[in-house]
C-alpha positions as a Markdown table, in Angstrom:
| # | Residue | x | y | z |
|---|---|---|---|---|
| 1 | Met | -0.3 | -0.3 | -0.3 |
| 2 | Asp | 1.6 | 3.3 | -0.8 |
| 3 | Phe | 1.0 | 6.0 | 2.1 |
| 4 | Ser | 2.9 | 8.6 | 0.1 |
| 5 | Glu | -0.5 | 10.2 | -1.4 |
| 6 | Pro | -2.9 | 11.2 | 0.9 |
| 7 | Asp | -5.4 | 9.7 | 1.4 |
| 8 | Arg | -8.7 | 11.4 | -0.4 |
| 9 | Val | -12.1 | 10.0 | 0.5 |
| 10 | Lys | -14.8 | 11.3 | -2.0 |
| 11 | Pro | -18.2 | 12.6 | -0.8 |
| 12 | Gly | -20.1 | 9.6 | -1.5 |
| 13 | Arg | -17.4 | 7.2 | 0.3 |
| 14 | Glu | -17.8 | 9.8 | 3.3 |
| 15 | Leu | -21.2 | 9.4 | 3.9 |
| 16 | Glu | -21.5 | 6.2 | 3.2 |
| 17 | Arg | -19.4 | 5.7 | 6.4 |
| 18 | Trp | -21.6 | 7.9 | 8.5 |
| 19 | Glu | -24.1 | 6.2 | 7.2 |
| 20 | Ala | -22.7 | 2.9 | 8.3 |
| 21 | Glu | -21.7 | 4.5 | 11.7 |
| 22 | Met | -25.2 | 5.8 | 12.0 |
| 23 | Trp | -26.9 | 2.4 | 12.8 |
| 24 | Ala | -24.9 | 1.9 | 16.4 |
| 25 | Ile | -27.1 | 4.8 | 17.3 |
| 26 | Leu | -30.0 | 4.2 | 15.2 |
| 27 | Ile | -30.7 | 0.4 | 16.4 |
| 28 | Pro | -30.7 | 2.1 | 20.3 |
| 29 | Leu | -33.1 | 4.5 | 19.5 |
| 30 | Arg | -35.4 | 2.4 | 17.9 |
| 31 | Ala | -34.8 | -0.5 | 20.6 |
| 32 | Gly | -35.7 | 2.9 | 23.3 |
| 33 | Leu | -39.1 | 3.8 | 21.2 |
| 34 | Asn | -40.1 | 0.0 | 21.5 |
| 35 | Thr | -39.7 | 0.2 | 25.1 |
| 36 | Ala | -41.2 | 3.3 | 25.1 |
| 37 | Asn | -44.3 | 2.0 | 23.9 |
| 38 | Trp | -44.9 | -0.4 | 26.6 |
| 39 | Leu | -44.3 | 1.9 | 29.6 |
| 40 | Ser | -46.3 | 1.2 | 32.5 |
| 41 | Thr | -45.3 | 1.8 | 35.6 |
| 42 | Pro | -43.0 | 5.8 | 36.7 |
| 43 | Glu | -40.4 | 3.8 | 37.2 |
| 44 | Ala | -40.5 | 2.3 | 33.6 |
| 45 | Ala | -40.5 | 5.8 | 32.2 |
| 46 | Leu | -37.7 | 7.1 | 34.9 |
| 47 | Ala | -36.0 | 4.0 | 33.3 |
| 48 | Ala | -36.6 | 4.8 | 29.6 |
| 49 | Ser | -35.4 | 8.4 | 30.5 |
| 50 | Asp | -32.0 | 7.3 | 31.6 |
| 51 | Gln | -31.4 | 5.5 | 28.6 |
| 52 | Phe | -32.5 | 8.3 | 26.2 |
| 53 | Arg | -30.8 | 10.6 | 28.0 |
| 54 | Ala | -27.6 | 8.7 | 27.9 |
| 55 | Met | -28.0 | 8.0 | 24.0 |
| 56 | Ala | -28.4 | 11.4 | 23.0 |
| 57 | Arg | -25.3 | 12.2 | 24.9 |
| 58 | Asp | -23.0 | 9.7 | 23.6 |
| 59 | Ser | -24.7 | 10.3 | 20.3 |
| 60 | Ser | -23.7 | 13.9 | 20.6 |
| 61 | Lys | -19.9 | 13.3 | 21.3 |
| 62 | Trp | -20.0 | 11.4 | 18.7 |
| 63 | Leu | -21.4 | 13.8 | 16.1 |
| 64 | Leu | -19.2 | 16.2 | 17.2 |
| 65 | Asn | -16.2 | 13.9 | 15.8 |
| 66 | His | -17.8 | 12.6 | 12.5 |
| 67 | His | -18.6 | 15.2 | 10.2 |
| 68 | Cys | -21.6 | 14.2 | 8.0 |
| 69 | Pro | -20.6 | 15.4 | 4.3 |
| 70 | Met | -24.1 | 16.8 | 3.7 |
| 71 | Pro | -25.1 | 19.7 | 6.2 |
| 72 | Asp | -29.0 | 19.5 | 6.1 |
| 73 | Leu | -28.6 | 16.0 | 7.1 |
| 74 | Ala | -26.4 | 16.5 | 9.7 |
| 75 | Val | -28.6 | 19.6 | 11.3 |
| 76 | Ala | -31.9 | 16.4 | 10.8 |
| 77 | Phe | -29.8 | 14.4 | 13.2 |
| 78 | Thr | -29.0 | 17.5 | 15.7 |
| 79 | Arg | -32.5 | 18.1 | 15.7 |
| 80 | Val | -33.4 | 14.5 | 16.3 |
| 81 | Leu | -30.8 | 14.4 | 19.4 |
| 82 | Arg | -32.2 | 17.4 | 20.8 |
| 83 | Ser | -35.7 | 15.9 | 20.9 |
| 84 | Cys | -34.0 | 12.7 | 21.9 |
| 85 | Met | -33.4 | 14.6 | 25.0 |
| 86 | Val | -36.6 | 16.3 | 25.5 |
| 87 | Leu | -38.6 | 12.8 | 25.2 |
| 88 | Ala | -35.7 | 12.2 | 28.4 |
| 89 | Asp | -37.0 | 15.3 | 29.9 |
| 90 | Val | -40.7 | 14.7 | 29.8 |
| 91 | Leu | -40.6 | 11.3 | 30.7 |
| 92 | Ser | -39.0 | 11.9 | 33.4 |
| 93 | Ala | -41.1 | 14.7 | 35.0 |
| 94 | Gln | -44.1 | 12.2 | 33.9 |
| 95 | Ala | -42.9 | 9.8 | 36.1 |
| 96 | Gln | -41.7 | 12.0 | 38.8 |
| 97 | Asn | -45.1 | 14.0 | 38.9 |
| 98 | Pro | -47.0 | 13.7 | 42.5 |
| 99 | Met | -50.4 | 13.5 | 40.3 |
| 100 | Gly | -49.7 | 10.5 | 38.4 |
| 101 | Val | -48.6 | 10.0 | 34.9 |
| 102 | Asp | -50.1 | 11.4 | 32.2 |
| 103 | Trp | -50.1 | 8.3 | 29.8 |
| 104 | Pro | -52.2 | 9.6 | 27.0 |
| 105 | Ala | -49.2 | 12.8 | 26.8 |
| 106 | Leu | -46.6 | 10.2 | 27.4 |
| 107 | Thr | -47.7 | 8.3 | 24.6 |
| 108 | Arg | -48.4 | 11.2 | 22.0 |
| 109 | Glu | -44.6 | 12.4 | 23.0 |
| 110 | Val | -43.3 | 8.8 | 22.0 |
| 111 | Asn | -45.3 | 9.3 | 19.0 |
| 112 | Gly | -43.9 | 12.6 | 18.2 |
| 113 | Tyr | -40.9 | 11.6 | 18.6 |
| 114 | Arg | -41.0 | 8.3 | 16.6 |
| 115 | Lys | -42.4 | 10.3 | 13.7 |
| 116 | Leu | -39.6 | 13.1 | 13.7 |
| 117 | Leu | -37.3 | 9.5 | 13.7 |
| 118 | Glu | -38.9 | 8.2 | 10.7 |
| 119 | Gln | -38.7 | 12.0 | 9.0 |
| 120 | Phe | -34.5 | 11.7 | 9.2 |
| 121 | Leu | -34.8 | 8.3 | 8.0 |
| 122 | His | -36.2 | 9.0 | 5.2 |
| 123 | Met | -34.3 | 12.0 | 4.4 |
| 124 | Met | -31.5 | 9.5 | 5.1 |
| 125 | Arg | -33.0 | 7.0 | 2.5 |
| 126 | Asp | -32.9 | 9.8 | 0.1 |
| 127 | Arg | -29.4 | 10.2 | 0.3 |
| 128 | Ser | -27.9 | 7.2 | 1.0 |
| 129 | Arg | -25.3 | 5.5 | -1.1 |
| 130 | Gly | -26.9 | 1.3 | -0.5 |
| 131 | Ile | -27.2 | 1.5 | 3.2 |
| 132 | Pro | -30.5 | -1.4 | 3.5 |
| 133 | Phe | -33.5 | 0.5 | 5.4 |
| 134 | Asp | -35.6 | -2.3 | 4.5 |
| 135 | Ser | -35.5 | -3.8 | 8.3 |
| 136 | Trp | -36.1 | -0.5 | 9.8 |
């Protein structure tokens, strides 16, 4: 292998690499959403809150060091992470509500986050270089 010439990453290859690494974030987000759909106790809502908060924190750190070659995709993913933190706050607040959990409101929040994540996935699929989205 010749290392005398710097590796020139083409935009398509850079996006492919970024997409592949994104699955390490998207799969746990999906699992968290599936769990959030079945919440039935305040303790479960608090645990889900902790899970979403950790995913948003770790993913935000990852994003700082992994440049997305498509600015609009990077902005959309930042929104997904910000909304993940908001969902974590809502779950936590509802779990600790002295009047009890407002389950319909919590369901609306979870469904709203699911829609945002689906919009991001559609945006990613439109720009994809071959990452399979069928199993999502």
